[in-house]
C-alpha positions in Angstrom: -49.0 -3.1 -20.2 -50.3 -5.8 -18.1 -52.3 -8.0 -20.5 -55.3 -9.0 -18.4 -56.3 -6.3 -15.7 -59.2 -8.1 -14.3 -61.6 -11.2 -14.4 -65.1 -11.4 -13.7 -66.8 -14.6 -12.2 -70.1 -15.2 -11.0 -70.7 -11.5 -11.0 -67.7 -10.4 -9.2 -64.8 -8.4 -10.7 -61.2 -9.5 -9.3 -58.6 -6.8 -10.2 -55.3 -8.4 -11.1 -52.6 -9.2 -10.4 -53.7 -10.7 -7.1 -52.5 -13.1 -4.4 -54.6 -15.9 -3.1 -53.4 -17.3 0.3 -53.8 -21.1 1.1 -56.9 -21.9 3.0 -56.0 -25.5 2.3 -58.7 -27.2 4.6 -61.2 -24.3 4.4 -59.4 -22.1 6.9 -56.4 -19.9 7.4 -55.1 -21.1 10.7 -56.1 -18.8 13.6 -58.1 -16.3 11.3 -61.6 -15.7 10.8 -63.1 -14.5 7.3 -63.3 -11.0 8.8 -59.6 -11.1 9.7 -58.9 -12.2 6.0 -61.0 -9.6 4.2 -60.0 -6.8 6.5 -56.1 -7.6 5.6 -57.2 -6.8 2.3 -57.4 -10.2 0.9 -59.8 -10.7 -2.1 -59.6 -14.5 -2.5 -58.2 -17.8 -1.2 -57.5 -21.1 -2.5 -58.7 -24.4 -1.0 -57.4 -28.0 -1.9 -59.6 -30.6 -3.3 -57.4 -33.4 -1.9 -57.8 -32.1 1.5 -61.5 -31.6 1.6 -62.2 -35.1 0.3 -62.4 -36.3 3.7 -62.7 -33.5 6.0 -65.5 -32.4 6.0 -66.2 -34.0 2.6 -67.6 -32.8 -0.7 -71.2 -34.0 0.2 -71.2 -31.7 3.5 -70.1 -28.8 1.5 -72.4 -29.3 -1.4 -75.4 -29.8 1.1 -74.6 -26.6 2.9 -74.1 -24.6 -0.2 -70.5 -24.6 -0.9 -67.4 -23.7 0.7 -68.0 -20.0 0.6 -71.1 -20.3 3.0 -69.5 -22.8 4.9 -66.4 -20.4 5.7 -68.7 -17.5 5.7 -66.2 -16.0 3.2 -67.4 -13.6 0.6 -64.4 -13.3 -1.6 -63.4 -15.4 -4.7 -62.4 -18.9 -4.0 -60.1 -21.1 -6.2 -60.1 -25.0 -5.9 -56.9 -26.7 -6.5 -57.2 -30.1 -8.1 -55.1 -31.6 -5.3 -52.8 -33.2 -8.0 -49.6 -31.9 -6.7 -50.5 -33.3 -3.2 -51.5 -36.7 -4.6 -48.5 -37.1 -6.8 -46.2 -36.1 -3.9 -47.9 -38.6 -1.6 -47.2 -41.3 -4.2 -43.6 -40.4 -5.0 -42.9 -40.5 -1.3 -44.2 -44.0 -0.7 -45.1 -46.5 -3.4 -47.7 -48.1 -1.0 -49.7 -45.0 -0.9 -51.2 -45.2 -4.3 -50.8 -45.7 -8.1 -51.2 -43.4 -11.2 -52.6 -44.5 -14.3 -53.8 -43.1 -17.6 -57.4 -43.2 -15.9 -56.4 -41.2 -13.0 -54.9 -41.2 -9.4 -55.7 -43.9 -6.7 -54.3 -43.0 -3.2 -54.5 -43.6 0.3 -55.4 -40.7 2.7 -54.6 -41.1 6.3 -56.6 -39.1 8.8 -57.3 -39.2 12.5 -60.5 -41.3 11.8 -58.5 -43.9 9.7 -57.0 -44.6 6.3 -59.3 -43.7 3.3 -58.6 -45.2 -0.3 -59.7 -42.7 -3.0 -59.7 -42.7 -6.9 -59.6 -39.3 -8.7 -60.2 -39.3 -12.4 -60.6 -36.0 -14.3 -64.4 -36.4 -14.1 -64.3 -37.0 -10.4 -62.0 -34.0 -9.9 -64.5 -31.8 -11.6 -67.4 -33.2 -9.8 -65.8 -32.6 -6.6 -64.9 -28.9 -7.3 -68.4 -28.4 -8.1 -69.6 -29.8 -4.7 -67.0 -27.6 -3.2 -68.6 -24.6 -5.0 -65.4 -22.9 -6.1 -65.4 -20.0 -8.4 -62.2 -21.0 -10.3 -61.4 -24.7 -10.7 -58.3 -26.4 -12.0 -57.9 -29.3 -14.2 -56.3 -32.4 -12.9 -53.0 -32.5 -14.6 -50.2 -35.0 -14.6 -47.3 -33.3 -12.5 -43.7 -33.1 -14.1 -41.3 -34.3 -11.5 -38.0 -32.8 -10.7 -35.3 -33.8 -13.0 -37.7 -35.9 -15.4 -36.5 -38.5 -17.8 -37.8 -38.1 -21.5 -40.3 -40.8 -20.7 -41.4 -38.9 -17.7 -41.9 -35.8 -20.0 -43.8 -37.7 -22.6 -46.2 -39.1 -20.1 -46.7 -35.9 -18.2 -47.5 -34.0 -21.5 -49.8 -36.7 -22.9 -51.9 -37.3 -19.9 -52.0 -33.6 -19.0 -53.7 -32.9 -22.4 -56.0 -36.1 -22.1 -57.1 -35.2 -18.6 -57.6 -31.7 -19.4 -60.0 -32.7 -22.4 -61.8 -34.9 -20.1 -62.0 -32.1 -17.2 -63.5 -29.8 -19.8 -66.1 -32.2 -21.1 -67.3 -32.9 -17.6 -67.2 -29.3 -16.7 -69.4 -28.3 -19.8 -71.7 -31.3 -18.9 -72.3 -30.4 -15.4 -72.9 -26.7 -16.4 -75.7 -27.9 -18.9 -77.0 -30.3 -16.4 -77.2 -27.5 -13.6 -78.4 -24.9 -16.3 -76.0 -22.5 -15.4 -76.1 -19.2 -17.3 -72.8 -17.4 -18.2 -73.0 -15.2 -15.2 -73.5 -18.2 -13.0 -70.7 -20.5 -14.2 -67.4 -20.9 -12.6 -64.1 -20.6 -14.6 -62.1 -23.6 -15.4 -58.4 -23.3 -15.8 -56.0 -26.0 -17.5 -52.3 -26.5 -16.2 -49.2 -26.4 -18.6 -46.7 -29.0 -17.9 -43.4 -29.9 -19.6 -40.8 -29.0 -16.8 -38.0 -27.1 -18.3 -38.0 -28.8 -21.5 -39.1 -26.2 -24.0 -40.2 -28.8 -26.7 -42.4 -30.6 -24.1 -43.9 -27.3 -23.0 -44.7 -26.4 -26.6 -46.2 -29.8 -27.3 -48.4 -29.7 -24.2 -49.4 -25.9 -24.9 -50.5 -26.8 -28.6 -53.0 -29.5 -27.2 -54.4 -27.3 -24.4 -55.1 -24.3 -26.7 -57.6 -26.6 -28.9 -59.7 -26.9 -25.8 -60.5 -23.3 -24.9 -60.1 -22.8 -21.2 -60.8 -19.7 -19.3 -57.3 -19.5 -18.1 -53.9 -21.1 -17.8 -51.8 -22.4 -14.8 -48.2 -22.5 -14.6 -47.2 -26.2 -13.6 -44.4 -28.4 -13.1 -41.0 -28.1 -11.2 -39.4 -24.9 -12.6 -36.5 -24.3 -10.1 -33.0 -24.3 -11.2 -30.0 -26.2 -9.5 -29.8 -23.5 -6.8 -33.4 -23.8 -6.0 -34.3 -20.3 -7.5 -37.2 -19.8 -10.0 -36.1 -20.3 -13.4 -37.5 -16.9 -15.0 -36.2 -17.8 -18.5 -38.4 -20.9 -18.6 -41.4 -19.0 -16.8 -41.2 -16.6 -19.7 -41.2 -19.3 -22.3 -44.3 -20.7 -20.5 -46.0 -17.4 -20.7 -45.2 -17.3 -24.5 -46.7 -20.7 -25.1 -50.1 -19.6 -23.1 -53.1 -17.5 -24.5 -52.1 -13.9 -23.8 -55.9 -12.7 -23.6 -56.5 -15.2 -20.7 -55.6 -14.8 -17.1 -52.6 -16.7 -16.2 -51.9 -18.3 -12.9 -48.4 -19.0 -11.5 -49.5 -21.8 -9.3 -47.6 -22.1 -5.9 -45.4 -18.9 -6.7 -45.5 -16.9 -3.4 -42.3 -15.4 -2.3 -42.5 -11.5 -2.8 -39.8 -11.2 -5.2 -41.0 -14.0 -7.4 -44.3 -12.7 -7.4 -43.0 -9.2 -8.6 -40.9 -10.9 -11.2 -43.7 -13.3 -12.7 -46.1 -10.1 -12.5 -43.7 -8.5 -14.8 -43.7 -11.2 -17.2 -47.5 -11.3 -17.3 -48.7 -13.8 -14.8 -51.9 -12.4 -13.1 -52.8 -14.9 -10.2 -50.5 -16.3 -7.3 -51.0 -18.5 -4.5 -48.6 -20.0 -1.7 -48.5 -21.1 1.9 -45.5 -19.0 2.7 -47.0 -15.9 4.4 -49.2 -17.7 6.5 -46.9 -20.7 7.4 -43.9 -18.0 8.1 -46.3 -16.3 10.4 -46.8 -19.2 12.6 -43.0 -19.9 12.4 -42.2 -16.3 13.7 -41.2 -15.0 10.4 -42.6 -11.5 9.7 -42.4 -9.6 6.2 -41.8 -6.0 6.1 -41.2 -3.5 3.3 -38.0 -1.3 3.5 -40.1 1.6 2.2 -43.6 2.5 1.4 -45.2 0.1 -1.0 -46.1 2.7 -3.3 -42.6 4.0 -3.6 -41.0 0.6 -4.6 -39.3 0.1 -8.0 -40.0 -3.5 -8.4 -37.6 -3.7 -11.4 -34.7 -2.5 -9.3 -32.1 -4.8 -7.8 -32.5 -2.8 -4.4 -33.8 -4.9 -1.8 -37.4 -3.8 -1.1 -38.4 -6.2 1.5 -37.0 -7.8 4.6 -37.9 -10.4 7.4 -38.4 -9.9 11.1 -37.6 -13.0 13.1 -39.8 -12.1 16.2 -38.4 -14.3 18.6 -34.9 -12.7 18.7 -33.9 -11.1 22.1 -33.6 -7.7 20.7 -37.4 -7.4 20.3 -38.2 -7.8 24.1 -38.3 -4.1 24.6 -39.0 -3.1 21.1 -42.3 -1.1 21.4 -42.5 0.0 17.7 -45.0 -1.8 15.2 -43.9 -4.8 13.2 -43.6 -2.4 10.1 -43.7 1.4 9.9 -45.1 1.0 6.5 -48.1 -1.3 7.4 -51.5 -0.3 8.3 -52.8 -3.8 9.4 -54.8 -4.5 12.6 -51.7 -5.8 14.2 -49.3 -3.0 13.4 -51.9 -0.4 14.4 -52.7 -2.0 17.8 -49.7 -4.0 19.0 -46.0 -3.9 19.1 -43.1 -6.2 18.2 -42.5 -6.7 22.0 -46.1 -7.9 22.6 -46.2 -10.2 19.5 -42.9 -11.8 20.7 -44.2 -12.1 24.2 -47.3 -14.0 22.7 -45.1 -16.4 20.9 -43.0 -17.0 24.2 -46.0 -17.9 26.1 -47.3 -20.0 23.2 -50.6 -18.0 23.1 -52.5 -18.7 19.9 -53.3 -15.0 19.5 -49.5 -14.9 18.3 -50.5 -16.9 15.3 -53.6 -14.5 14.5 -51.7 -11.3 14.9 -48.6 -12.6 12.8 -50.8 -14.0 10.1 -52.9 -10.8 9.7 -49.8 -8.8 9.3 -48.2 -11.1 6.6 -51.3 -11.2 4.6 -51.6 -7.4 4.8 -48.2 -7.0 3.4 -49.0 -9.4 0.6 -52.2 -7.6 -0.2 -50.2 -4.1 -0.1 -47.8 -5.8 -2.5 -50.5 -6.8 -5.2 -52.1 -3.1 -4.8 -48.7 -1.7 -5.5 -48.0 -4.1 -8.4 -51.5 -3.2 -9.9 -50.6 0.4 -10.0 -47.2 -0.2 -11.6 -48.1 -2.6 -14.4 
């Protein structure tokens, strides 16, 4: 039995498990809000790091939040942006610094380079300005192949920052006089890499703070770049089982099915939308409601639509898909759009991949 079948936030109930595609900068490229919802997508995730300068939190707050700004009626998660900030700094020492107080970084845009300092408090303030339904604490990302010192710092600061985020979150809820039905939810992020003692230590500190949900954090891939399901199970065991559990950044269909089987309820990733723009389309090998997700049998595949064999292929992208693209257009036409570099190709391909994911999540909800 799946442990948490739904969550309710701001009067809206979301059935679980579910997938949130990345609308990083407040948009899923080439798609309108109607395209997204018609594809069966119930929620999206936006990124605090990217929205800091474009359009900026004050613009979003003045307009009434990202949902009104995008005209999107579904549930919105705001990522803390921690992964992006840490990645930026690790790539180039001159782009910022990380201290016990927070993260200072430079962000380059077409309008110039801007310097920002994000503390746990500022992170929560920004997410309130964005107006998200589910907010994520600022955490200290555990790098790939961490040293014992890296692990110690990651765990210690993740817990300290989570406490500061929670205190600021509670303060702002009181100041805004939000009722229980009006409050957003706040999720912590569990760190510790693949070191089980560090994961336990981090979880012990976070459990004392009573968050609304938990996120799966850190670099959890093995030497072959496969998701380490053993360590994912251990993370799950360390979390509170009666709370919704969020597998941050987990997004290929098999990994989603495997993690949902463990008990994770929320997923997000750039994969389906990015792959769509790069001509890789997802298809089931049989109707979604007939798939045994625990079977080793291959249940989905890719179509690389640029290949010559699709020039005269007048079938839909997938015989098992009911999306707008598959019910109105052929593989040949979608390939043609990519060949002539028309932006309609991005829209049609993205709609299809999003629908494939929403059908996957609906099938998983029935199975679990």
